[in-house]
Structure formats: C-alpha cells, structure tokens
C-alpha positions in Angstrom: 113.0 142.9 177.5 117.2 145.6 178.1 117.1 143.4 181.7 116.6 140.0 181.0 119.4 140.9 177.4 121.7 142.3 179.6 121.1 139.1 181.8 121.8 136.8 179.5 125.5 138.7 178.3 126.5 138.6 181.9 125.2 134.5 182.3 127.5 134.5 178.9 130.2 136.9 179.7 130.5 134.1 182.6 130.4 131.0 180.7 133.2 132.7 178.6 136.0 133.7 181.7 135.0 129.7 183.0 136.9 129.0 178.9 139.6 130.8 179.7 141.2 129.4 182.3 140.8 125.6 180.9 142.7 126.7 177.4 145.8 125.7 178.5 149.1 126.7 175.9 149.0 128.7 172.7 150.6 129.6 170.2 150.2 131.9 167.5 150.3 130.5 164.1 149.2 127.8 161.2 151.3 124.6 160.9 152.0 122.9 157.9 153.7 120.2 156.0 156.8 121.5 154.2 159.1 119.2 151.9 162.8 119.4 151.4 161.9 118.3 146.9 158.1 118.8 146.8 158.4 116.7 143.3 159.0 113.8 144.5 156.7 114.3 148.3 160.4 113.6 149.9 162.0 115.1 152.8 158.6 116.7 154.4 158.9 118.6 157.6 157.0 121.2 159.6 156.5 124.6 160.4 155.2 126.5 162.3 154.4 130.4 161.0 153.5 132.8 162.8 154.0 136.7 163.1 155.0 138.1 166.6 155.5 142.3 167.5 154.3 142.6 164.1 157.5 140.7 162.8 157.0 137.4 160.7 158.7 133.7 162.6 159.1 130.5 161.4 159.7 127.7 163.8 160.4 124.4 162.9 158.9 121.0 164.5 159.6 118.2 164.9 157.3 115.1 163.8 156.9 114.4 167.8 155.2 117.2 168.8 153.4 118.4 165.9 149.8 116.9 167.3 151.0 119.2 171.1 151.9 121.8 168.8 148.3 121.2 166.9 146.6 122.0 169.7 148.5 124.7 171.1 147.4 126.3 167.6 143.7 125.3 168.2 144.3 126.8 171.7 144.9 129.8 169.9 142.8 130.1 168.1 139.5 129.3 170.5 141.2 131.7 172.8 141.5 134.9 169.8 137.2 133.2 169.0 136.3 133.6 172.5 138.1 137.3 172.7 136.1 139.0 169.9 133.5 136.9 170.8 133.7 138.8 174.9 134.1 142.4 173.2 131.7 142.2 171.3 128.8 141.2 174.0 130.9 144.6 176.0 129.9 146.5 173.4 126.6 146.1 173.1 126.1 145.4 177.8 127.4 149.0 177.8 125.2 151.0 174.9 122.4 148.6 176.4 123.5 149.7 180.3 123.2 153.5 178.2 120.2 152.4 177.0 118.3 151.6 180.4 119.9 154.6 182.1 118.7 157.6 180.4 117.3 160.6 181.3 114.5 162.2 179.4 
C-alpha cells in the first residue's frame, strides 16, 4: 500500500514539474479597475497591487496590457497553487518513506 502511494506521489510531482516549465510570465497581485470619479464612473484606469520584499506596491497598467497582466497574475496564482501541492506531497512522501524504512 505504501509503495503504491509513493508511486502515485512521484507521478504527480513529475506532472507538477512539467506544469512549472509551461507556466511562462508571472506577476503577483490583484488587478483592479479604478475610477478617478467613482460616483459617475468616469476616468477608468487599471492598477496592479502586490507585495514584494515585504513592501506594498502599485503599478498602473495601460488598457492595452490588461489582458496580458491578467494572464500573468493567473500564471502566478497557478504557480503558488502548484508549489503548495508539491510541498504537501513531499511531506507526505517523506513520512511514508520513514514509515517504510522504520527499524523494528
């Protein structure tokens, strides 16, 4: 049972590594539309807010770059999700390996 689960974990980690290679450009943060005059909804612009090196930052994004930045933010979220899954699988794998090689 343990050996079967270890094989499943190794297979999933291999898939995660392949997905990492295909991610492409990434940017952290949240992309939002803001308005210079929120009451009338005029003067719309986009901003990307994120934290890097423990500093909060904001970038203003031109309209023609909004779709690219959305894709980059999505890539970053996918990267974080895959990283968390890989760490969880690695912890499980280490525990199973210790259990398998435990001395009587």
